[in-house]
N, C-alpha and C positions, 0 to 999 in steps of 0.2 A: 315685416320679418326680416331680418337680416340674415339672405340664406347661405353668404360666405361664412360667418357667423357658425353656421349647424356644421355637427360633426361629419368627415367625409361616410361613415358607417350609415348616417341617418341619410345623405344627400343620394347615398349609394341606392340603399333602398329606396328612398321614393323614387327614383329614375326608372328604376326595375319596375316596382309597382305602377307607375303610369306606361311604360312601355310596351310590357310583358308579362302582366298579371295572370293573362287568362293561357299562358303558354305552359310549356312541359319544365321540368327543373333545367333541363339541356338548353332552351328557348331562353329561361330564365341569365344561365350562368355564361349566355353565349354573349345576351347586351352588357353582361356585366364586362365583358374580357373586352370589349372596344372600347371603353372607360377606360379600363387598364393600359392596354396596347397606344390609345394617346397620349398616358401621363408621361410612358417611356418615349414617343415620337417627340423630337427636339421641335414639332410644327403648331404642338399645343403648349399647357399651360404643366407645370408639374403635378400639380395635384386633383385630387377627386372633383374635389368642389368648384376647383378654376373650368374645368374641362367640362364641365356636365353645365354649370350656368351660365356659357360663353350662351352671347343671344342667337338662336335660332340653331341651334346644333344639334339637343333633343327636342322633338316639338312638345312633351307633354309640359316641358318646364316654359311654354311660350303661353304666356296668357290669352293668346284667343283660340288656343285649341281647348277641347271640348273635355279633355283631361286634366289639364292645369289644378283647379280648382281639388279634386281627387288627387291627384301628387302633393301639392301642397298637404294636404292633413294626412297622408299615408310619413312625413316626416318624422315626428317625434312617435317612440312608443308607443306612447298614453293615450293617443291621439284618435279619437272616437275606438277605441277598445280595439285597436289593432291586434294584439294580441289574442284574441277570440279570434279572429280571422285566417283560415291556415294558408290562403294566397298570401296575405301580405306575411305571415314567417317563410313561407316558401321563399318571397322577394328577400328577407332578413336575412336567411340565410344563405342565398348565394353572393348579399354584398358580402359578407362576414368573410365565404369561401373566396373571393375574391380580392378581395382589401389584406387576407390572410394569406395569400400564395397559395392554398390549400388544392386548388385547382388550376393544373394546366391550362395553355390557351390551345384551343381547338381551332379558333375561327382560323387557323392561319394569320396571325397579323391580321384580323381584320381589325378598321379605326371606322367606318361608316358599316352601315345598312340601312333598308326601309320595311315595309312591311309591301306587301302586295297589293294589300286591297285599295293602296292608295295610286297615285298615278306615277309612271317611272321617272325619278328624277334626272335631269338633265345630266348628272356628275358617272354615271354608269355609262353611258354611249361606249359600246364597244372593249369591254370591262365585264369580263365574267367575274361571278362569285366566289372567292375563296372559302364559303360556307352556306350551306341553304337549312334552314329548320323550319319548319309549320310554315307558317305567315312572312320570315324574315330571308331575305337576301343581306348576306354579307359580303364586303369589298375590303380589300387591301389595296388602299387606292395612296 
């Protein structure tokens, strides 16, 4: 599967699904804000696909992550009957809101996040989160 040729909407939906499908709407939008913030930051590529698909940037797109297959399955609206899954539809709505700029950035410019159920990453040493929601801490680095 050539993921670079997938639409930005499909790839962002799959990312939000893989990273935040169990979160509230705010949590889903916050993950999307991180990606959008990276597309406007000159340190990252300009497109959603390029930002998301960079190696080891988002765990659900890492082939060794337990969510990897589920994330790939979420790429296409028709796959596995996703339209019948309310969590997938919420992820799609969040992706549409982010790409369409229908949601302002409420993460205060966050371009990184991590789930609190994993070991604290080295890159948060001495840095305060710019936003916290559910099991995610968001950082503007």
